[in-house]
Backbone as CSV, one residue per row, in Angstrom:
resi,resn,N_x,N_y,N_z,CA_x,CA_y,CA_z,C_x,C_y,C_z
1,MET,-107.452,102.113,93.867,-107.106,103.675,94.471,-106.395,103.421,95.598
2,ARG,-105.612,104.735,95.986,-104.631,104.774,97.071,-105.249,104.309,98.412
3,LYS,-104.528,103.846,99.044,-105.050,102.937,100.470,-105.121,104.043,101.406
4,TYR,-106.463,103.752,102.126,-106.635,105.029,103.159,-105.698,104.848,104.192
5,ILE,-105.170,106.000,104.792,-104.227,105.616,106.408,-105.286,106.115,107.570
6,ASP,-105.220,105.075,108.289,-106.122,105.015,109.702,-105.907,106.372,110.203
7,LYS,-106.986,107.026,110.357,-106.724,108.537,111.097,-107.117,108.426,112.683
8,LYS,-107.218,107.146,113.139,-107.686,107.169,114.866,-109.175,107.606,114.998
9,ASN,-109.812,106.776,114.421,-111.297,106.970,114.826,-111.623,108.335,114.617
10,THR,-111.915,108.673,113.353,-112.059,110.377,112.940,-113.201,111.014,113.514
11,GLN,-114.313,110.120,113.731,-115.691,110.487,114.052,-115.473,110.877,115.453
12,ALA,-114.729,110.121,116.287,-114.889,109.812,117.975,-115.199,111.418,118.595
13,LYS,-114.542,112.358,118.186,-114.942,113.801,118.735,-116.279,114.049,118.395
14,ALA,-116.878,113.491,117.745,-118.449,114.047,117.618,-119.081,113.107,118.860
15,TYR,-118.886,112.369,119.414,-119.491,111.896,120.629,-118.998,112.673,122.192
16,TYR,-118.029,113.305,121.903,-117.770,113.990,123.122,-117.722,115.356,122.750
17,ASN,-118.679,116.016,122.189,-118.872,117.467,121.927,-119.996,117.649,122.790
18,ASP,-120.357,118.995,123.254,-121.291,119.155,124.301,-122.424,119.505,123.592
19,LYS,-122.365,119.544,121.903,-123.669,120.050,121.302,-124.442,118.811,121.030
20,PHE,-123.628,117.635,121.255,-124.580,116.105,120.818,-125.006,115.524,122.339
21,TYR,-126.206,115.183,122.454,-126.645,114.630,123.676,-126.287,113.211,123.697
22,LEU,-125.946,112.458,124.968,-125.465,111.263,124.966,-126.450,110.482,125.672
23,ALA,-127.354,109.871,125.150,-128.620,109.090,125.717,-128.367,108.093,127.211
24,PRO,-128.818,107.988,127.893,-128.385,107.292,129.128,-128.930,105.961,128.747
25,GLN,-127.976,104.833,129.441,-128.168,103.546,128.695,-129.736,102.919,129.344
26,ILE,-130.342,102.185,128.275,-131.703,101.676,128.293,-131.309,100.920,129.807
27,PRO,-132.438,100.982,130.429,-132.517,99.898,131.960,-132.640,98.529,131.404
28,LYS,-131.878,97.495,131.751,-132.090,96.053,131.540,-132.673,95.265,132.895
29,GLU,-133.701,94.705,132.168,-134.571,93.485,132.892,-133.993,92.076,133.202
30,ASP,-134.623,91.639,134.313,-133.919,90.452,134.531,-134.988,89.206,133.291
31,VAL,-134.427,88.225,132.723,-135.046,87.583,132.032,-136.406,86.800,132.899
32,SER,-136.246,86.527,134.235,-137.383,85.852,134.977,-138.882,86.936,134.671
33,SER,-138.364,88.310,134.166,-139.542,89.199,134.239,-140.793,88.752,133.178
34,ASP,-140.155,87.754,132.665,-141.177,87.672,131.257,-140.942,85.830,131.092
35,ALA,-142.398,85.324,131.128,-142.130,83.726,131.548,-142.030,83.119,130.246
36,VAL,-142.226,83.895,129.102,-141.872,83.559,127.646,-140.558,83.315,127.643
37,PHE,-139.898,84.780,127.693,-138.520,84.679,127.305,-137.773,83.768,128.434
38,ALA,-137.885,83.786,129.655,-137.388,82.772,130.533,-137.332,81.449,130.159
39,LYS,-138.432,81.005,129.466,-138.416,79.734,128.946,-137.382,79.841,127.593
40,ASP,-137.574,80.520,126.854,-136.921,80.475,125.447,-135.262,80.228,126.150
41,VAL,-134.815,81.183,127.127,-133.548,81.069,127.556,-132.932,79.740,128.071
42,GLU,-134.160,79.094,128.890,-133.797,77.836,129.602,-133.352,76.770,128.611
43,GLU,-134.186,76.996,127.335,-134.428,76.016,126.367,-132.762,75.940,125.386
44,LEU,-132.700,77.339,125.394,-131.451,77.604,124.776,-130.340,76.728,125.168
45,LYS,-130.454,77.235,126.991,-129.015,76.584,127.690,-128.999,75.278,127.849
46,THR,-129.777,74.700,127.100,-129.425,73.061,127.143,-128.930,72.400,125.998
47,SER,-128.581,73.379,125.107,-127.683,72.958,123.850,-126.718,74.107,123.593
48,PHE,-126.786,75.401,124.055,-125.742,76.262,123.601,-125.257,77.203,125.056
49,ASN,-124.125,77.769,124.786,-123.585,78.395,126.020,-124.168,79.703,126.053
50,ILE,-124.726,80.320,127.001,-125.208,81.727,126.977,-124.498,82.654,127.859
51,ASN,-123.711,83.313,127.435,-122.915,84.416,128.048,-123.699,85.434,128.951
52,GLU,-124.576,86.121,128.474,-125.444,86.928,128.952,-126.842,87.061,128.497
53,ALA,-127.874,87.240,129.279,-129.391,87.429,128.832,-130.093,88.511,129.487
54,TYR,-130.565,89.406,129.061,-131.295,90.268,129.603,-132.674,90.737,128.810
55,ILE,-133.778,91.472,129.272,-134.596,92.122,128.592,-134.563,93.573,128.397
56,GLN,-134.667,93.998,127.413,-134.588,95.533,127.123,-135.470,96.018,126.220
57,ARG,-136.267,96.809,126.367,-137.794,97.466,125.910,-138.135,96.481,125.091
58,ASP,-138.659,95.495,126.265,-139.610,94.262,125.851,-139.334,93.309,124.766
59,GLN,-137.784,93.738,124.596,-136.980,92.512,123.788,-135.991,91.614,124.528
60,LEU,-135.507,90.235,124.154,-134.997,89.597,124.948,-133.560,89.693,123.838
61,VAL,-132.383,90.128,124.790,-131.203,90.155,124.186,-130.430,89.227,124.803
62,VAL,-129.515,87.988,123.873,-128.820,86.966,124.622,-127.507,87.151,123.531
63,TYR,-126.441,87.165,124.374,-125.067,87.078,123.822,-124.553,85.341,124.004
64,ILE,-123.986,85.216,122.736,-123.528,83.741,122.350,-122.283,83.600,122.090
65,ASP,-121.760,82.455,121.807,-120.516,82.163,121.291,-120.598,82.112,119.642
66,ALA,-119.312,83.039,118.861,-119.654,83.228,117.552,-119.659,82.027,117.161
67,LYS,-118.540,80.904,117.089,-119.341,79.819,116.670,-120.419,78.813,116.743
68,ASP,-121.365,79.253,117.563,-122.782,78.885,117.541,-123.682,79.631,117.186
69,ILE,-123.561,80.541,116.142,-124.644,81.261,115.387,-125.392,80.128,114.479
70,VAL,-125.033,79.562,113.723,-125.522,78.757,113.018,-126.673,77.711,113.632
71,GLY,-126.021,76.872,114.733,-126.875,76.278,115.580,-127.803,76.949,116.300
72,VAL,-127.680,78.155,116.799,-128.610,79.001,117.784,-129.906,79.295,116.734
73,LEU,-129.505,79.867,115.474,-130.526,80.319,114.854,-131.534,79.263,114.349
74,THR,-130.828,78.088,113.698,-131.607,77.038,113.380,-132.402,76.415,115.118
75,PHE,-131.927,76.479,115.734,-132.682,76.020,116.973,-133.505,76.840,117.234
76,LEU,-133.826,78.589,117.163,-134.680,79.517,117.103,-135.941,79.258,116.248
77,ARG,-135.386,78.832,115.188,-136.484,78.769,113.918,-137.444,77.126,114.378
78,ASP,-136.509,76.218,114.577,-137.257,74.969,114.507,-137.916,74.599,115.552
79,ASN,-137.259,75.330,116.939,-137.789,74.867,118.209,-138.576,76.044,119.225
80,LEU,-138.121,77.045,118.726,-138.739,78.355,119.718,-139.544,79.153,118.624
81,GLN,-139.704,78.548,117.379,-141.131,79.556,116.465,-140.600,81.171,116.259
82,TYR,-139.195,81.408,115.998,-139.002,82.515,116.170,-138.724,82.704,114.277
83,ASN,-139.408,82.734,113.551,-139.627,82.314,112.044,-139.182,83.662,111.182
84,PHE,-138.765,84.675,111.606,-138.276,85.744,110.746,-137.035,86.453,111.495
85,LEU,-135.854,86.558,110.537,-134.978,87.270,110.443,-135.077,88.488,110.114
86,SER,-135.537,89.799,110.761,-135.599,91.000,110.357,-134.625,91.875,110.067
87,GLU,-133.294,91.644,110.702,-132.299,92.458,110.329,-131.010,91.798,111.066
88,LEU,-130.192,92.307,110.317,-128.499,91.911,111.058,-127.465,92.955,110.617
89,SER,-126.495,93.045,111.566,-125.606,93.869,110.989,-124.367,94.227,111.886
90,ALA,-123.179,95.051,112.290,-122.435,94.845,112.886,-122.311,96.353,113.575
91,ILE,-121.767,96.498,114.628,-121.363,97.728,115.896,-119.851,97.691,115.763
92,ASP,-119.509,98.765,115.266,-117.761,99.045,115.045,-117.210,99.389,116.525
93,TRP,-116.710,98.509,117.191,-115.839,98.874,118.384,-114.220,98.892,118.531
94,LEU,-114.001,98.415,117.235,-112.372,98.427,116.865,-111.580,99.176,117.490
95,ALA,-111.924,100.342,117.357,-110.874,101.520,118.371,-110.609,101.165,120.083
96,LYS,-112.060,100.826,120.482,-112.153,100.444,121.926,-111.535,99.132,122.164
97,SER,-111.924,98.146,121.427,-111.249,96.898,122.177,-111.312,95.872,120.809
98,GLY,-110.905,96.369,119.485,-110.398,95.087,118.375,-111.417,94.528,117.843
99,GLU,-112.863,95.143,118.554,-113.958,93.965,117.833,-114.949,94.703,117.325
100,PHE,-115.708,93.514,116.661,-117.073,93.889,115.918,-118.149,93.309,117.068
101,GLU,-119.299,94.302,117.048,-120.177,93.370,117.874,-121.421,93.135,116.750
102,ILE,-121.740,91.691,116.709,-122.620,91.211,115.430,-123.996,91.099,115.815
103,PHE,-124.896,91.588,115.751,-126.400,91.255,115.966,-127.292,90.617,114.845
104,TYR,-128.012,89.936,115.538,-129.156,89.287,114.812,-130.889,89.744,115.343
105,GLN,-131.503,90.426,114.675,-132.940,90.702,115.036,-133.770,89.657,114.596
106,MET,-134.600,88.767,115.677,-135.325,88.012,115.368,-136.840,88.415,115.738
107,LEU,-137.666,87.542,115.064,-139.075,88.133,115.232,-139.820,86.488,115.127
108,SER,-140.881,86.397,116.375,-141.584,84.991,116.566,-143.053,85.976,116.300
109,THR,-143.844,85.503,114.940,-145.009,86.044,114.706,-146.355,85.373,115.539
110,SER,-145.888,83.967,115.940,-147.065,83.216,116.616,-147.003,83.873,118.372
111,LYS,-145.858,83.704,118.917,-145.639,84.572,120.139,-145.730,85.883,120.236
112,ARG,-145.399,86.425,119.302,-145.318,88.243,119.303,-144.067,88.528,120.292
113,LYS,-143.397,88.061,119.956,-142.126,88.263,120.513,-140.616,88.529,119.747
114,ARG,-139.669,89.498,120.299,-138.520,89.910,119.374,-137.441,89.572,120.180
115,MET,-136.270,88.998,119.612,-135.150,88.545,120.335,-133.997,89.179,119.493
116,ARG,-132.846,89.690,120.022,-131.934,90.054,119.510,-130.607,89.095,119.795
117,VAL,-130.049,88.444,119.372,-129.000,87.409,119.179,-127.446,88.187,118.714
118,LYS,-126.665,88.291,119.993,-125.317,88.938,119.870,-123.955,88.190,119.891
119,PHE,-122.938,88.744,119.565,-121.656,88.030,119.702,-120.752,88.854,119.386
120,PHE,-119.678,88.649,119.878,-118.461,89.902,119.618,-117.486,88.717,118.828
121,ILE,-116.494,89.445,117.693,-115.718,89.115,116.827,-114.476,89.770,116.894
122,LYS,-113.193,89.496,116.574,-112.051,90.174,116.067,-112.336,90.549,114.681
123,GLU,-111.318,91.733,114.614,-111.479,92.368,113.054,-111.519,91.488,112.242
124,LYS,-110.683,90.490,111.841,-110.404,89.551,110.782,-110.915,88.205,110.976
125,GLN,-111.704,88.005,112.269,-112.450,86.616,112.447,-113.390,86.497,111.356
126,GLU,-113.708,85.108,110.714,-114.683,84.838,109.925,-115.811,84.210,110.864
127,ILE,-116.862,84.558,110.395,-118.419,83.822,110.886,-119.117,83.272,109.845
128,GLN,-119.906,82.211,110.341,-120.674,81.409,109.185,-121.932,81.923,108.757
129,THR,-122.352,82.169,107.540,-123.648,82.666,106.846,-124.554,81.796,107.669
130,VAL,-125.704,82.290,107.772,-127.037,82.023,108.086,-128.277,82.048,106.771
131,SER,-127.547,82.330,105.953,-128.502,82.732,104.836,-129.317,81.673,104.323
132,ARG,-128.936,80.344,104.540,-129.589,78.976,104.472,-130.419,78.534,105.388
133,ILE,-130.431,79.393,106.363,-131.698,79.477,107.468,-132.610,80.264,107.082
134,TYR,-132.192,81.531,107.097,-133.202,82.655,106.569,-132.520,83.265,105.473
135,LYS,-133.933,83.083,104.542,-133.318,84.149,103.266,-133.158,85.438,103.110
136,SER,-133.614,85.949,104.351,-133.685,87.537,104.652,-132.187,87.938,104.626
137,ALA,-131.380,86.785,105.168,-129.940,87.156,105.485,-129.160,87.312,104.203
138,ASP,-129.547,86.911,103.220,-128.740,87.025,101.935,-127.840,88.575,101.560
139,TRP,-128.647,89.369,101.204,-128.499,90.858,100.995,-127.841,91.430,102.214
140,ALA,-128.682,91.242,103.513,-127.764,92.028,104.898,-126.253,91.685,105.081
141,GLU,-126.133,90.174,104.808,-124.719,89.739,105.142,-123.522,90.263,103.830
142,ARG,-124.212,90.636,102.993,-123.510,91.135,101.907,-123.023,92.534,102.380
143,GLU,-124.258,93.406,102.768,-124.053,94.764,103.229,-123.024,94.824,104.416
144,MET,-123.177,93.905,105.244,-122.406,93.855,106.214,-120.892,94.066,105.849
145,TYR,-120.684,92.776,105.105,-119.538,92.606,104.375,-118.929,93.836,103.771
146,ASP,-119.698,94.393,102.926,-119.622,95.781,102.350,-119.556,96.978,103.083
147,MET,-120.170,96.954,104.160,-119.930,98.418,104.820,-118.849,98.178,106.308
148,PHE,-118.755,97.178,106.609,-118.013,96.937,107.804,-116.759,95.987,107.524
149,GLY,-116.413,95.255,106.346,-115.806,94.027,106.246,-115.379,93.149,106.771
150,VAL,-116.787,92.719,107.555,-117.021,91.614,108.478,-116.827,90.259,107.297
151,ARG,-115.875,89.688,107.639,-115.780,88.118,106.648,-117.054,86.995,106.911
152,ILE,-117.603,86.683,106.011,-118.536,85.853,106.087,-118.330,84.570,105.119
153,VAL,-118.188,83.611,105.888,-118.003,82.206,104.889,-118.964,81.303,104.694
154,GLY,-119.386,80.734,103.321,-120.314,80.066,103.266,-121.457,80.630,102.277
155,HIS,-121.258,81.882,102.421,-122.256,82.628,101.288,-121.816,82.291,100.192
156,HIS,-123.117,82.045,99.154,-123.388,81.599,98.050,-122.494,82.879,96.766
157,TYR,-122.976,83.987,97.342,-122.374,85.153,96.413,-122.056,86.295,97.541
158,MET,-120.903,86.089,97.754,-119.999,87.044,98.682,-119.244,88.265,97.868
159,LYS,-120.054,89.332,97.680,-119.270,90.253,97.488,-120.104,91.481,97.635
160,ARG,-119.450,92.660,97.341,-120.001,93.930,97.313,-121.417,94.163,96.939
161,ILE,-122.388,95.231,97.762,-123.782,95.057,97.443,-124.044,96.554,96.912
162,LEU,-123.158,97.459,97.613,-123.415,98.831,97.519,-122.318,99.575,96.675
163,MET,-121.000,99.520,97.396,-119.889,99.953,96.735,-119.285,99.269,95.709
164,PRO,-118.613,99.808,94.514,-117.930,99.112,93.589,-117.250,98.130,94.154
165,ASP,-116.729,97.194,93.453,-115.888,96.002,93.627,-114.502,96.448,94.237
166,ASP,-113.964,97.389,93.156,-112.594,98.214,93.634,-112.453,98.967,94.718
167,TRP,-113.752,99.325,95.236,-113.395,100.526,96.243,-112.797,100.226,97.467
168,HIS,-111.701,100.893,98.293,-111.036,100.386,99.076,-111.647,100.696,100.447
169,ASP,-111.533,100.017,101.160,-112.184,100.150,102.696,-113.675,100.122,102.797
170,HIS,-114.181,100.104,104.201,-115.635,99.815,104.504,-116.272,101.055,104.778
171,PRO,-117.091,101.825,104.316,-117.633,103.156,104.682,-118.156,103.515,105.975
172,LEU,-118.756,102.337,106.602,-119.470,102.433,107.910,-118.557,102.154,109.227
173,ARG,-117.452,101.930,109.256,-116.248,101.686,109.893,-116.157,103.244,110.300
174,LYS,-115.729,103.425,111.909,-115.774,104.766,112.467,-114.465,105.156,111.834
175,THR,-113.545,104.731,111.639,-112.239,105.280,110.883,-112.200,105.616,109.369
176,TYR,-113.247,105.370,108.923,-113.587,105.831,107.448,-113.992,107.338,107.648
177,PRO,-113.462,108.264,106.823,-113.702,109.706,107.038,-115.348,109.831,106.330
178,LEU,-115.969,110.879,107.089,-117.309,110.925,106.401,-117.534,111.443,105.429
179,HIS,-117.053,112.001,104.346,-116.759,112.285,103.249,-115.806,111.559,102.150
180,GLY,-115.696,110.277,102.771,-114.855,109.599,101.987,-113.623,109.785,101.738
181,ASP,-112.541,108.984,101.141,-111.284,109.107,101.159,-110.841,109.841,99.980
182,GLU,-110.109,111.023,100.385,-109.741,112.051,99.593,-109.561,111.250,97.796
183,GLU,-109.341,110.489,97.656,-109.379,110.098,96.165,-110.566,109.478,95.598
184,ALA,-111.541,109.405,96.523,-112.870,109.130,96.402,-113.514,110.103,95.424
185,GLN,-113.296,111.457,95.725,-113.730,112.439,94.801,-113.444,112.419,93.557
186,TRP,-112.540,111.691,92.797,-112.005,111.457,91.508,-112.463,110.292,90.959
187,TYR,-113.132,109.395,91.810,-113.566,108.050,91.524,-114.353,107.898,89.985
188,GLU,-115.528,108.570,90.368,-116.528,108.468,89.144,-115.977,109.051,87.896
189,ILE,-115.325,110.207,88.136,-114.564,110.937,86.795,-113.646,110.243,86.267
190,ASP,-112.774,109.698,86.775,-111.751,108.377,86.429,-112.083,107.550,85.441
191,LYS,-113.482,106.536,86.500,-114.152,105.429,85.472,-114.745,106.221,84.523
192,ILE,-115.600,106.809,84.351,-116.608,107.243,83.616,-115.979,108.032,82.377
193,PHE,-114.774,109.048,82.548,-114.432,109.796,81.821,-112.674,109.527,81.307
194,GLY,-112.138,109.582,82.533,-110.695,108.921,82.301,-110.191,110.098,82.995
195,LYS,-109.139,109.989,83.408,-108.036,110.930,84.228,-107.909,112.016,83.652
196,GLU,-108.061,112.077,82.139,-107.296,113.369,81.524,-108.550,114.367,81.278
197,TYR,-109.477,114.054,81.959,-111.133,114.613,82.348,-110.928,115.369,83.566
198,ARG,-110.149,115.231,84.381,-110.120,115.924,85.928,-109.970,117.330,85.516
199,ASP,-109.334,118.304,84.863,-109.271,119.475,84.667,-110.405,120.015,84.310
200,ILE,-111.083,119.459,83.313,-112.554,119.881,82.717,-113.482,119.948,83.533
201,ILE,-113.659,118.695,84.381,-114.697,118.745,85.213,-114.579,119.160,86.592
202,GLY,-113.447,118.431,87.128,-113.035,118.971,88.282,-113.645,118.028,89.204
203,PRO,-113.031,118.251,90.555,-113.448,116.998,91.696,-114.921,116.990,92.257
204,GLU,-115.332,115.768,92.615,-116.760,115.868,92.864,-116.801,116.402,94.432
205,GLU,-118.079,117.181,94.171,-118.274,117.964,95.638,-118.877,116.900,96.800
206,ARG,-118.536,116.695,97.797,-118.580,115.648,98.724,-119.246,116.124,100.063
207,ASP,-119.182,117.603,100.008,-119.908,118.156,101.437,-121.667,117.967,101.076
208,GLY,-122.217,117.287,101.742,-123.507,116.807,101.594,-124.414,118.407,102.086
209,ALA,-123.881,119.241,103.034,-124.561,120.134,103.706,-124.389,121.290,102.621
210,ARG,-123.527,121.387,101.668,-122.931,122.762,100.969,-124.552,123.075,99.956
211,ILE,-124.961,124.169,100.053,-126.041,124.530,98.932,-125.425,125.790,98.085
212,VAL,-125.771,125.900,96.967,-125.276,126.970,96.069,-126.693,127.203,95.635
213,GLU,-127.583,128.261,96.022,-128.738,128.782,95.843,-128.752,129.194,94.395
214,LYS,-127.835,129.656,93.442,-127.551,129.812,92.273,-127.505,128.870,91.304
215,ASP,-127.229,127.867,92.102,-127.173,126.442,90.924,-128.450,125.910,90.636
216,THR,-129.106,126.258,89.467,-130.605,125.931,89.009,-130.334,124.351,88.657
217,TYR,-129.369,123.672,88.528,-129.508,122.202,88.135,-129.734,121.655,89.566
218,LYS,-129.612,121.979,90.512,-129.410,121.361,91.911,-130.758,121.969,93.150
219,PHE,-130.819,123.190,92.902,-131.360,123.760,93.979,-132.504,124.937,93.282
220,SER,-133.447,124.667,94.086,-134.741,125.700,93.601,-135.013,126.883,94.743
221,ARG,-134.651,128.063,94.571,-134.988,128.999,95.946,-136.598,129.510,95.726
222,ILE,-137.386,129.393,96.872,-138.637,129.961,96.709,-138.803,131.512,96.242
223,LYS,-139.530,131.617,95.389,-139.536,133.105,94.765,-138.665,133.603,93.610
224,HIS,-137.756,132.185,93.480,-136.858,132.730,92.322,-136.583,131.409,91.439
225,GLU,-137.806,130.767,91.302,-137.904,129.339,90.467,-137.476,129.843,88.998
226,VAL,-136.691,128.921,88.419,-136.469,129.248,86.806,-136.553,127.765,86.158
227,PRO,-136.740,127.818,84.974,-136.665,126.190,84.484,-135.394,125.819,84.567
228,PHE,-135.197,124.558,84.676,-134.300,123.705,85.003,-133.140,124.150,83.980
229,GLY,-132.150,124.298,84.922,-130.976,124.913,84.010,-130.519,126.182,83.581
230,GLU,-131.775,127.151,83.732,-131.645,128.350,83.450,-131.106,129.514,84.219
231,ASP,-130.599,130.465,83.670,-129.830,131.492,84.384,-130.837,131.708,86.121
232,TYR,-130.099,131.875,87.165,-130.658,132.326,88.431,-131.263,133.718,88.125
233,SER,-132.605,133.600,88.643,-133.496,135.054,88.948,-133.151,135.919,90.088
234,GLU,-132.324,137.277,90.033,-132.369,137.862,91.381,-133.244,138.596,91.491
235,THR,-134.668,138.854,90.469,-135.836,139.229,90.826,-136.746,138.442,91.305
236,PRO,-137.765,138.687,92.524,-138.405,137.820,92.813,-139.516,137.667,91.962
237,ILE,-140.045,136.300,91.872,-141.024,136.033,90.503,-142.364,135.178,91.350
238,GLU,-143.379,136.093,90.687,-144.718,135.326,91.189,-145.340,134.622,90.416
239,THR,-145.881,133.450,91.152,-146.281,132.373,90.430,-147.551,131.835,90.750
240,ASP,-148.253,131.455,90.283,-149.729,131.196,90.644,-149.722,129.542,91.492
241,TYR,-150.570,129.062,91.662,-150.583,127.812,92.453,-150.894,126.639,91.735
242,GLN,-151.652,126.967,90.627,-151.736,126.020,89.339,-151.127,126.280,88.290
243,GLU,-150.192,125.373,87.679,-149.717,125.814,86.225,-151.047,125.574,85.136
244,GLU,-150.704,126.369,83.934,-151.891,126.398,83.071,-151.575,124.614,82.606
245,GLY,-153.407,124.653,82.170,-153.617,123.221,81.860,-153.513,122.421,82.891
246,GLY,-153.646,122.591,84.336,-153.709,121.565,85.520,-154.960,120.952,85.514
247,MET,-155.640,120.263,86.708,-156.298,119.772,86.787,-157.716,120.672,86.549
248,PRO,-158.446,119.984,85.297,-159.478,120.711,84.999,-160.881,120.715,86.344
249,ILE,-160.871,120.159,87.401,-161.909,120.077,88.043,-161.423,120.668,89.438
250,VAL,-160.569,121.273,89.429,-159.712,122.031,90.560,-159.964,123.648,90.168
251,ARG,-160.604,124.463,90.643,-160.580,125.675,90.272,-159.297,126.554,90.539
252,LYS,-158.780,127.308,89.573,-157.570,127.670,89.483,-157.455,128.950,90.629
253,LEU,-156.482,128.648,91.290,-156.327,129.719,92.431,-154.653,130.584,92.152
254,SER,-155.061,132.038,92.317,-154.173,133.103,92.052,-153.811,133.806,93.291
255,LYS,-152.570,134.270,93.467,-152.148,134.797,94.522,-152.579,135.911,94.953
256,LYS,-153.229,136.769,94.033,-154.107,137.781,94.030,-155.535,137.923,95.213
257,ASP,-155.902,136.498,94.713,-157.085,135.953,95.500,-156.974,135.471,96.999
258,VAL,-155.927,135.478,97.145,-155.432,134.729,98.421,-155.829,136.271,99.783
259,LYS,-156.672,135.763,100.787,-156.852,136.263,101.874,-156.239,135.574,102.998
260,ILE,-155.469,136.743,103.774,-154.564,135.975,104.917,-155.437,136.353,105.990
261,LEU,-155.747,135.472,106.876,-156.757,135.747,108.181,-155.734,135.977,109.484
262,LYS,-156.061,137.064,109.898,-155.693,137.641,111.056,-155.546,136.599,112.247
263,GLU,-156.895,135.694,112.537,-157.068,134.936,113.508,-157.826,134.119,113.156
264,ARG,-158.287,133.156,114.115,-159.230,131.991,113.120,-160.580,132.637,113.552
265,PRO,-161.308,132.611,112.726,-163.099,132.651,112.535,-163.589,131.955,113.419
């Protein structure tokens, strides 16, 4: 595919539009306000560098050095009883600082506590896989690579998991256009049928908000329902609540039997 040209954060304008509400920062609480979290942080500090730590919405958030991620997660599993990695992903701050913010969402079922481990990396900086520590990281790391392009080393099968192998760029980066690269509209047609069918089939419709009411393959309009693929009906159609041959134990209702109450009985 043709290489996509960076459009300087094409989604940024949405964040500064008056129609979009910007939520205030969630308050950060001191770690000392929770005895369990305070102890966890102190034990982590004995072996690793903690750049920042605070509590937010009853969850502990710690910022570490990227090089320590394997050691920190191993320590959390073996020493601090955080036995479950529920999620991991990235946040794109490339336009702002040229960095990704990587986070790992941890859960201790025995202590009933949640912790989020975070760090920053540069765009092409590599990080180590944690899939050997937590099996749940396997597909999540592949998705982070596929969607953001974060480079992960040591993974046993690091390849795209959602997009085709030959797809250019990474769809969850803020510089990626919301409806895909302009060449993406021909991707499936070229792959399945061949480029010679472009004029016959036409480009893929990539506007997710577009609705064609008369398209009976994709849309059914109330009171204008027709069988799949049949011509659209301009005349309103009256239908019963239950089709012929429906549930025998349910009394069939017809619209002519319906009574509309003007107020509650």
